[in-house]
C-alpha positions, 0 to 999 in steps of 0.5 A: 404267609400273609393269608395265615397272618390275617387269618390268625389276627381275625381269629384272635379278634373274634375270640377277644370280642366273644370273651368280652361280650360274655363277660359284659353280659354276665356282669349285667345279669349280676346287676339285675333283679333276680328273675326279671326279664332283663336278668333272664335275657342276659342269662340267655345271651351268656348261654347262647354265646358260651354254647357257640364257641364250638363253631369257632373251633370248627371254623379255625380248623377249616381255615387252617386246612384251607390255607394248608391246601392252598400252600400245597397246591401252589407248591405242587403247581410250581414244582411241575414247572421245574421251579422250587416250591413256594412255601 
């Protein structure tokens, strides 16, 4: 259970950091002169961070699948020894 809790906390921290980073970059872009190098860089950063969130969803699914497989394998391993499974 501790692995699941630390995984969820990590995902929440990464998500909040990503959202705050996108918000700050968008605010910086709106404060810059239109079509300046700084405004274009901020726009590129917002686009890159916004498009990268698909990878976060994939990592969450893989993380949960890993935790479920670990729980199942530990439960099946202890069941073969005659004790009750640990969930």
